[in-house]
C-alpha positions as CSV (number, residue, x, y, z in Angstrom):
1,M,0.0,0.0,0.0
2,L,1.1,3.6,-0.6
3,I,0.7,4.3,3.1
4,D,3.4,1.7,3.8
5,V,5.7,3.3,1.1
6,M,5.2,6.7,2.7
7,K,6.0,5.5,6.2
8,K,9.4,4.4,4.9
9,R,10.2,7.1,2.5
10,A,13.4,9.2,2.6
11,S,15.0,11.6,0.2
12,V,17.5,9.9,-2.2
13,R,20.4,12.0,-3.3
14,K,22.7,9.3,-4.8
15,Y,21.6,7.5,-8.0
16,D,22.8,4.4,-9.9
17,K,24.8,5.9,-12.7
18,N,24.4,2.7,-14.8
19,K,20.7,2.6,-14.8
20,E,18.6,5.1,-16.7
21,V,15.0,6.1,-16.1
22,S,13.3,4.9,-19.2
23,E,11.1,7.3,-21.2
24,E,8.3,4.8,-21.0
25,L,8.3,4.8,-17.2
26,L,8.8,8.5,-16.9
27,N,5.9,9.3,-19.2
28,A,3.7,6.8,-17.4
29,L,4.4,8.5,-14.1
30,L,3.8,12.0,-15.6
31,E,0.6,10.9,-17.2
32,A,-0.7,9.3,-14.0
33,S,0.3,12.3,-11.9
34,A,-1.9,14.5,-14.1
35,R,-4.9,12.9,-12.4
36,T,-4.1,14.9,-9.3
37,Q,-6.3,17.7,-8.1
38,T,-6.3,20.9,-10.2
39,M,-8.2,24.2,-10.1
40,G,-11.0,24.4,-12.6
41,N,-9.5,21.3,-14.4
42,L,-7.1,23.7,-16.0
43,Q,-3.8,21.9,-15.0
44,L,-1.9,25.1,-14.3
45,Y,1.5,23.6,-14.5
46,S,4.3,22.6,-16.9
47,V,7.2,20.2,-16.3
48,V,10.6,20.7,-17.9
49,V,12.5,17.4,-18.2
50,T,16.2,17.7,-18.1
51,R,18.4,14.8,-19.1
52,D,21.2,16.5,-20.9
53,D,24.4,16.8,-18.8
54,Q,25.2,20.3,-20.2
55,M,21.7,21.5,-19.2
56,K,22.2,20.0,-15.7
57,E,25.5,21.9,-15.5
58,K,23.7,25.1,-16.2
59,L,20.9,24.5,-13.7
60,S,23.3,23.4,-10.9
61,P,24.3,26.9,-9.7
62,A,20.7,27.8,-9.2
63,H,20.5,25.0,-6.7
64,F,23.8,25.9,-4.9
65,N,25.6,23.2,-6.8
66,Q,24.0,20.4,-4.9
67,P,25.6,17.2,-6.4
68,M,22.3,15.4,-7.0
69,V,21.4,18.0,-9.7
70,K,24.3,16.7,-12.0
71,G,24.2,13.2,-10.5
72,A,20.6,12.3,-11.2
73,P,19.5,10.8,-14.5
74,V,16.5,13.1,-14.6
75,V,15.8,16.5,-13.2
76,L,12.2,17.8,-13.3
77,T,11.5,21.5,-12.9
78,I,7.8,21.9,-12.2
79,C,6.4,25.4,-13.0
80,A,3.3,27.3,-12.2
81,D,2.0,28.0,-15.7
82,F,-0.7,30.4,-16.7
83,N,0.9,31.0,-20.1
84,R,-0.7,28.0,-21.7
85,T,-4.1,28.8,-20.4
86,T,-3.7,32.4,-21.5
87,E,-2.8,31.4,-25.0
88,W,-5.8,29.1,-25.1
89,C,-8.0,32.0,-24.2
90,N,-6.4,34.3,-26.7
91,N,-7.1,31.8,-29.4
92,R,-10.7,31.2,-28.4
93,K,-12.1,34.7,-28.4
94,A,-11.8,34.9,-24.6
95,V,-10.0,37.7,-22.6
96,P,-7.7,36.3,-20.0
97,G,-7.0,38.1,-16.7
98,Y,-4.3,35.9,-15.1
99,D,-1.4,38.4,-14.8
100,N,-1.8,38.8,-11.0
101,F,-0.7,37.3,-7.7
102,L,-3.9,35.2,-7.1
103,S,-3.4,33.5,-10.4
104,F,0.2,32.7,-9.5
105,M,-1.0,31.2,-6.2
106,N,-3.5,29.1,-8.0
107,A,-1.0,27.9,-10.5
108,A,1.6,27.3,-7.8
109,S,-0.9,25.2,-5.8
110,D,-1.6,23.1,-8.9
111,A,2.1,22.7,-9.6
112,L,2.9,21.6,-6.0
113,L,0.0,19.1,-6.0
114,F,1.4,17.6,-9.2
115,T,4.9,17.5,-7.7
116,Q,3.8,15.6,-4.6
117,T,1.6,13.1,-6.6
118,F,4.6,12.4,-8.9
119,S,6.9,11.9,-6.0
120,C,4.6,9.4,-4.4
121,L,4.1,7.4,-7.6
122,A,7.8,7.5,-8.5
123,E,8.8,6.2,-5.0
124,E,6.1,3.5,-5.2
125,A,7.7,2.4,-8.5
126,G,11.0,2.0,-6.8
127,L,12.6,5.3,-7.9
128,G,14.5,7.6,-5.6
129,V,13.4,11.3,-5.5
130,C,14.8,14.4,-3.8
131,Y,12.7,17.6,-3.6
132,L,14.9,20.7,-4.0
133,G,13.6,23.7,-2.0
134,T,16.3,25.8,-3.6
135,T,14.0,26.3,-6.6
136,V,12.4,29.4,-5.0
137,Y,15.7,30.9,-3.9
138,M,17.1,31.8,-7.2
139,P,14.2,31.4,-9.7
140,G,15.5,34.0,-12.1
141,Q,18.5,31.8,-13.0
142,I,16.1,28.9,-13.7
143,V,13.9,31.1,-15.8
144,D,16.9,32.1,-17.9
145,V,18.3,28.6,-18.3
146,L,15.0,27.0,-19.2
147,N,13.8,29.9,-21.4
148,L,10.5,30.2,-19.4
149,P,8.1,32.8,-20.9
150,K,5.9,35.2,-19.2
151,L,3.3,33.7,-16.7
152,V,5.6,30.7,-16.1
153,M,7.4,30.5,-12.8
154,P,9.5,27.6,-11.4
155,V,8.2,26.5,-8.0
156,A,9.7,23.0,-7.5
157,T,12.5,20.7,-8.7
158,L,12.8,16.9,-8.3
159,T,15.9,14.9,-9.0
160,V,14.9,11.4,-10.0
161,G,16.7,8.1,-10.5
162,W,17.2,4.6,-9.3
163,P,18.6,4.7,-5.7
164,D,22.3,4.1,-5.0
165,E,21.8,4.5,-1.3
166,T,19.4,3.6,1.5
167,P,19.2,6.8,3.6
168,S,17.9,6.6,7.1
169,L,14.6,8.1,8.0
170,S,14.6,11.7,9.3
171,D,12.6,12.5,12.4
172,R,9.0,13.9,12.2
173,L,6.9,15.7,14.7
174,P,3.9,13.7,16.1
175,V,0.5,14.0,14.5
176,A,-0.8,15.8,17.6
177,S,1.6,18.7,16.9
178,F,0.0,19.7,13.6
179,V,-3.6,18.4,13.7
180,H,-6.2,20.8,15.2
181,S,-9.7,19.7,16.0
182,E,-12.4,22.0,14.8
183,T,-10.4,25.2,15.4
184,Y,-6.7,26.1,15.7
185,K,-5.5,25.6,19.2
186,P,-2.7,27.8,20.5
187,Y,0.6,26.3,21.4
188,T,1.8,26.6,25.0
189,P,5.3,26.3,26.5
190,K,4.2,22.9,27.8
191,S,3.0,21.6,24.4
192,I,6.1,23.0,22.7
193,D,8.2,21.0,25.1
194,E,6.1,17.9,24.5
195,F,6.3,18.1,20.7
196,Y,9.9,19.3,20.3
197,T,11.9,17.8,23.2
198,P,12.1,14.3,21.6
199,K,13.4,16.0,18.4
200,E,16.0,18.1,20.3
201,Q,17.2,15.0,22.2
202,L,18.1,13.0,19.1
203,P,21.9,12.5,19.0
204,E,22.2,13.8,15.5
205,N,20.4,17.0,16.5
206,Q,22.4,17.5,19.6
207,N,25.5,17.1,17.5
208,F,24.1,19.6,15.1
209,V,23.8,22.1,18.0
210,E,27.3,21.4,19.2
211,I,29.1,21.7,15.9
212,N,27.3,25.0,15.2
213,K,28.3,26.3,18.6
214,K,24.7,27.1,19.6
215,E,22.7,26.7,22.7
216,T,19.5,25.3,21.2
217,L,18.4,23.5,18.0
218,A,16.0,26.4,17.2
219,Q,19.0,28.8,17.2
220,V,20.7,26.7,14.5
221,F,17.6,27.4,12.3
222,T,17.2,31.1,13.1
223,D,20.9,32.0,13.2
224,I,22.5,29.8,10.6
225,R,20.2,27.8,8.3
226,Y,17.2,30.2,7.6
227,T,18.2,33.6,8.8
228,K,16.0,36.7,8.7
229,R,18.5,38.4,6.5
230,D,18.6,35.6,4.0
231,N,14.8,35.2,4.0
232,E,14.3,38.9,3.3
233,A,16.9,38.9,0.5
234,L,15.6,35.8,-1.2
235,S,12.0,37.1,-0.8
236,E,13.0,40.2,-2.7
237,T,14.6,38.1,-5.4
238,F,11.5,36.0,-5.7
239,M,9.2,39.0,-6.0
240,Q,11.4,40.5,-8.6
241,T,11.2,37.3,-10.6
242,L,7.4,37.2,-10.2
243,K,7.4,40.8,-11.7
244,K,9.6,39.7,-14.5
245,Q,7.3,36.8,-15.3
246,G,4.3,39.0,-15.3
247,F,2.4,37.8,-12.2
248,I,2.7,41.1,-10.4
249,S,3.2,44.7,-11.6
């Protein structure tokens, strides 16, 4: 069952260099993934498939040169796409109005739903997948490399291939930490302790704190991994790219 697959899933960053992902399998997964939920049945996404090594080389800097970009047989860039729908409207005597932030959010939601569905199906088929959050850090570079037109914005990247590693499972918060019954319940110091202390006490996380010379695990995230300064700078870059792509004025 897919539930059993998901309980054991982990991001795969190393791939068998001698085993390609066939066009037949990839196309079957892409086709099946298109059955995922979509706003107005418009399928507001596009997927750029990258197999060529030179193209991977060009994409790599946009993902901070993470080795799986060049090491994976296939790199998928999933884009929020209102360009195709706009062209359809223009060719059918309809006047589109999708050059706005709400339309981007709708298309991004479609694209991310597709991304997750593809990931689940690929992993169930035995493939390894890694989701690259770096896509939204330097989207302008990706736009240029992939020649993305107006109203197309990269929102997710997957590296895909046959696994050449068996990564250990990373920790997850308990269900009670993120499920709220009927209304959102406030978090208290007591509940924060209950939900986060087991995570903080894991040897790998304690080591993480030590090597980064911090007092708490939370400080590693606020002071080193995802700083306010970086978040603000990357937000500005993202908004500039949204403007370039025509989603905001």
